[in-house]
MIMARGU-421597 format. One record per atom (N, C-alpha, C): residue number from 1; atom name; x, y, z. Coordinates in Angstrom, 3 decimals, decimal comma. Example, Ala and Ser with C-alpha at 12.3 -4.5 7.8 and 13.67 -1.06 7.14 Angstrom:
BEGIN
[1; N; [13,190; -5,690; 7,800]]
[1; CA; [12,300; -4,500; 7,800]]
[1; C; [13,200; -3,300; 7,800]]
[2; N; [12,850; -2,250; 7,080]]
[2; CA; [13,670; -1,060; 7,140]]
[2; C; [12,900; 0,030; 7,870]]
This chain:
BEGIN
[1; N; [157,453; 205,230; -29,961]]
[1; CA; [157,834; 204,139; -29,101]]
[1; C; [156,610; 203,541; -28,413]]
[2; N; [155,724; 204,408; -27,959]]
[2; CA; [154,530; 203,951; -27,267]]
[2; C; [153,610; 203,185; -28,217]]
[3; N; [153,517; 203,601; -29,474]]
[3; CA; [152,678; 202,919; -30,460]]
[3; C; [153,224; 201,514; -30,740]]
[4; N; [154,544; 201,384; -30,786]]
[4; CA; [155,163; 200,076; -31,022]]
[4; C; [154,845; 199,127; -29,869]]
[5; N; [154,846; 199,628; -28,671]]
[5; CA; [154,538; 198,809; -27,492]]
[5; C; [153,090; 198,340; -27,525]]
[6; N; [152,191; 199,222; -27,885]]
[6; CA; [150,775; 198,858; -28,001]]
[6; C; [150,586; 197,827; -29,105]]
[7; N; [151,286; 197,980; -30,225]]
[7; CA; [151,196; 197,025; -31,324]]
[7; C; [151,715; 195,647; -30,896]]
[8; N; [152,801; 195,603; -30,115]]
[8; CA; [153,316; 194,325; -29,623]]
[8; C; [152,312; 193,655; -28,706]]
[9; N; [151,686; 194,409; -27,831]]
[9; CA; [150,702; 193,851; -26,906]]
[9; C; [149,511; 193,290; -27,682]]
[10; N; [149,045; 194,022; -28,672]]
[10; CA; [147,921; 193,552; -29,488]]
[10; C; [148,310; 192,290; -30,253]]
[11; N; [149,518; 192,251; -30,803]]
[11; CA; [149,971; 191,076; -31,549]]
[11; C; [150,087; 189,849; -30,640]]
[12; N; [150,624; 190,034; -29,452]]
[12; CA; [150,757; 188,910; -28,514]]
[12; C; [149,384; 188,420; -28,079]]
[13; N; [148,497; 189,322; -27,748]]
[13; CA; [147,150; 188,946; -27,327]]
[13; C; [146,404; 188,225; -28,447]]
[14; N; [146,518; 188,737; -29,671]]
[14; CA; [145,867; 188,104; -30,814]]
[14; C; [146,421; 186,702; -31,064]]
[15; N; [147,733; 186,556; -30,961]]
[15; CA; [148,358; 185,248; -31,164]]
[15; C; [147,909; 184,244; -30,109]]
[16; N; [147,883; 184,667; -28,863]]
[16; CA; [147,434; 183,776; -27,796]]
[16; C; [145,974; 183,379; -27,965]]
[17; N; [145,150; 184,315; -28,371]]
[17; CA; [143,743; 184,021; -28,602]]
[17; C; [143,585; 183,019; -29,728]]
[18; N; [144,302; 183,227; -30,831]]
[18; CA; [144,231; 182,307; -31,973]]
[18; C; [144,700; 180,912; -31,576]]
[19; N; [145,809; 180,821; -30,837]]
[19; CA; [146,320; 179,517; -30,424]]
[19; C; [145,356; 178,820; -29,466]]
[20; N; [144,732; 179,562; -28,583]]
[20; CA; [143,771; 178,979; -27,642]]
[20; C; [142,554; 178,423; -28,378]]
[21; N; [142,018; 179,189; -29,297]]
[21; CA; [140,851; 178,739; -30,059]]
[21; C; [141,213; 177,525; -30,910]]
[22; N; [142,369; 177,565; -31,530]]
[22; CA; [142,819; 176,442; -32,349]]
[22; C; [142,995; 175,182; -31,504]]
[23; N; [143,602; 175,302; -30,335]]
[23; CA; [143,787; 174,159; -29,449]]
[23; C; [142,451; 173,584; -29,007]]
[24; N; [141,526; 174,430; -28,577]]
[24; CA; [140,232; 173,950; -28,105]]
[24; C; [139,434; 173,288; -29,218]]
[25; N; [139,517; 173,821; -30,425]]
[25; CA; [138,813; 173,214; -31,550]]
[25; C; [139,374; 171,826; -31,827]]
[26; N; [140,688; 171,693; -31,784]]
[26; CA; [141,322; 170,405; -32,025]]
[26; C; [141,058; 169,435; -30,876]]
[27; N; [141,155; 169,910; -29,646]]
[27; CA; [140,969; 169,068; -28,465]]
[27; C; [139,543; 168,522; -28,399]]
[28; N; [138,573; 169,310; -28,800]]
[28; CA; [137,172; 168,912; -28,718]]
[28; C; [136,629; 168,324; -30,009]]
[29; N; [137,504; 167,977; -30,951]]
[29; CA; [137,022; 167,344; -32,172]]
[29; C; [136,533; 165,939; -31,845]]
[30; N; [135,599; 165,452; -32,632]]
[30; CA; [134,990; 164,146; -32,377]]
[30; C; [136,032; 163,029; -32,392]]
[31; N; [137,002; 163,109; -33,280]]
[31; CA; [138,036; 162,077; -33,366]]
[31; C; [138,876; 162,020; -32,093]]
[32; N; [139,268; 163,168; -31,580]]
[32; CA; [140,087; 163,199; -30,367]]
[32; C; [139,302; 162,771; -29,131]]
[33; N; [138,038; 163,122; -29,067]]
[33; CA; [137,204; 162,679; -27,956]]
[33; C; [137,103; 161,160; -27,981]]
[34; N; [136,891; 160,604; -29,167]]
[34; CA; [136,785; 159,148; -29,296]]
[34; C; [138,094; 158,462; -28,888]]
[35; N; [139,230; 159,008; -29,297]]
[35; CA; [140,525; 158,426; -28,926]]
[35; C; [140,727; 158,457; -27,412]]
[36; N; [140,388; 159,589; -26,779]]
[36; CA; [140,540; 159,690; -25,323]]
[36; C; [139,635; 158,700; -24,603]]
[37; N; [138,398; 158,533; -25,082]]
[37; CA; [137,472; 157,604; -24,443]]
[37; C; [137,932; 156,162; -24,628]]
[38; N; [138,432; 155,826; -25,794]]
[38; CA; [138,919; 154,467; -26,038]]
[38; C; [140,095; 154,164; -25,119]]
[39; N; [141,038; 155,084; -25,006]]
[39; CA; [142,181; 154,859; -24,134]]
[39; C; [141,763; 154,767; -22,668]]
[40; N; [140,776; 155,569; -22,285]]
[40; CA; [140,335; 155,600; -20,898]]
[40; C; [139,680; 154,283; -20,486]]
[41; N; [138,903; 153,675; -21,383]]
[41; CA; [138,142; 152,482; -21,035]]
[41; C; [138,684; 151,210; -21,675]]
[42; N; [139,850; 151,290; -22,281]]
[42; CA; [140,440; 150,116; -22,913]]
[42; C; [140,763; 149,027; -21,887]]
[43; N; [141,170; 149,416; -20,717]]
[43; CA; [141,520; 148,438; -19,683]]
[43; C; [140,302; 147,646; -19,224]]
[44; N; [139,094; 148,204; -19,356]]
[44; CA; [137,884; 147,492; -18,960]]
[44; C; [137,583; 146,317; -19,884]]
[45; N; [138,108; 146,355; -21,099]]
[45; CA; [137,795; 145,328; -22,079]]
[45; C; [138,811; 144,189; -22,120]]
[46; N; [139,788; 144,200; -21,234]]
[46; CA; [140,731; 143,088; -21,197]]
[46; C; [140,104; 141,950; -20,399]]
[47; N; [140,130; 140,770; -20,970]]
[47; CA; [139,464; 139,620; -20,365]]
[47; C; [140,430; 138,892; -19,442]]
[48; N; [140,022; 138,768; -18,197]]
[48; CA; [140,768; 137,977; -17,238]]
[48; C; [140,243; 136,545; -17,339]]
[49; N; [141,110; 135,575; -17,466]]
[49; CA; [140,695; 134,192; -17,680]]
[49; C; [139,969; 133,602; -16,478]]
[50; N; [140,092; 134,213; -15,325]]
[50; CA; [139,471; 133,686; -14,113]]
[50; C; [138,031; 134,173; -13,910]]
[51; N; [137,544; 135,077; -14,749]]
[51; CA; [136,190; 135,599; -14,568]]
[51; C; [135,181; 134,673; -15,233]]
[52; N; [134,015; 134,592; -14,634]]
[52; CA; [132,947; 133,760; -15,196]]
[52; C; [132,300; 134,483; -16,369]]
[53; N; [131,512; 133,732; -17,117]]
[53; CA; [130,843; 134,288; -18,290]]
[53; C; [129,868; 135,400; -17,894]]
[54; N; [129,122; 135,188; -16,819]]
[54; CA; [128,154; 136,188; -16,368]]
[54; C; [128,852; 137,460; -15,881]]
[55; N; [129,929; 137,269; -15,128]]
[55; CA; [130,683; 138,424; -14,626]]
[55; C; [131,323; 139,188; -15,784]]
[56; N; [131,835; 138,467; -16,775]]
[56; CA; [132,443; 139,107; -17,939]]
[56; C; [131,412; 139,926; -18,706]]
[57; N; [130,181; 139,397; -18,840]]
[57; CA; [129,122; 140,151; -19,521]]
[57; C; [128,775; 141,424; -18,756]]
[58; N; [128,765; 141,363; -17,432]]
[58; CA; [128,501; 142,563; -16,628]]
[58; C; [129,620; 143,590; -16,793]]
[59; N; [130,857; 143,117; -16,840]]
[59; CA; [132,000; 144,024; -17,036]]
[59; C; [131,898; 144,704; -18,392]]
[60; N; [131,546; 143,945; -19,427]]
[60; CA; [131,408; 144,527; -20,765]]
[60; C; [130,269; 145,532; -20,834]]
[61; N; [129,140; 145,227; -20,186]]
[61; CA; [128,017; 146,174; -20,163]]
[61; C; [128,395; 147,470; -19,459]]
[62; N; [129,074; 147,355; -18,334]]
[62; CA; [129,501; 148,543; -17,592]]
[62; C; [130,497; 149,368; -18,407]]
[63; N; [131,474; 148,700; -19,027]]
[63; CA; [132,460; 149,412; -19,840]]
[63; C; [131,791; 150,080; -21,038]]
[64; N; [130,833; 149,393; -21,652]]
[64; CA; [130,119; 149,962; -22,794]]
[64; C; [129,326; 151,193; -22,376]]
[65; N; [128,644; 151,118; -21,237]]
[65; CA; [127,882; 152,269; -20,738]]
[65; C; [128,808; 153,443; -20,406]]
[66; N; [129,947; 153,162; -19,787]]
[66; CA; [130,899; 154,227; -19,465]]
[66; C; [131,470; 154,860; -20,731]]
[67; N; [131,721; 154,059; -21,750]]
[67; CA; [132,234; 154,587; -23,014]]
[67; C; [131,204; 155,495; -23,668]]
[68; N; [129,956; 155,058; -23,695]]
[68; CA; [128,899; 155,884; -24,288]]
[68; C; [128,734; 157,189; -23,524]]
[69; N; [128,834; 157,125; -22,195]]
[69; CA; [128,740; 158,342; -21,384]]
[69; C; [129,902; 159,284; -21,690]]
[70; N; [131,096; 158,728; -21,832]]
[70; CA; [132,284; 159,529; -22,156]]
[70; C; [132,124; 160,216; -23,514]]
[71; N; [131,555; 159,496; -24,464]]
[71; CA; [131,360; 160,047; -25,810]]
[71; C; [130,225; 161,070; -25,861]]
[72; N; [129,409; 161,119; -24,820]]
[72; CA; [128,300; 162,062; -24,785]]
[72; C; [127,063; 161,549; -25,508]]
[73; N; [126,982; 160,236; -25,701]]
[73; CA; [125,838; 159,626; -26,370]]
[73; C; [124,830; 159,249; -25,292]]
[74; N; [123,581; 159,712; -25,417]]
[74; CA; [122,590; 159,389; -24,389]]
[74; C; [122,313; 157,889; -24,361]]
[75; N; [122,174; 157,365; -23,163]]
[75; CA; [121,915; 155,936; -22,979]]
[75; C; [120,566; 155,774; -22,318]]
[76; N; [119,707; 154,990; -22,923]]
[76; CA; [118,361; 154,794; -22,387]]
[76; C; [118,218; 153,439; -21,790]]
């Protein structure tokens, strides 16, 4: 009986470890990071008709820099 209990604990621990590693690998994949960054900064790229050309260019530069930072790409 005691051996069965130890085997259940090992099986549960192993399963949780496998699921955690699998989730983290999927969550940190380049495709998922890119999707999260696009969704996060998508609102910055909507053009308001009342903004001037210069202000719109500044908004685009800021959004582009924030996107690159989110993606982990160094910006010089």
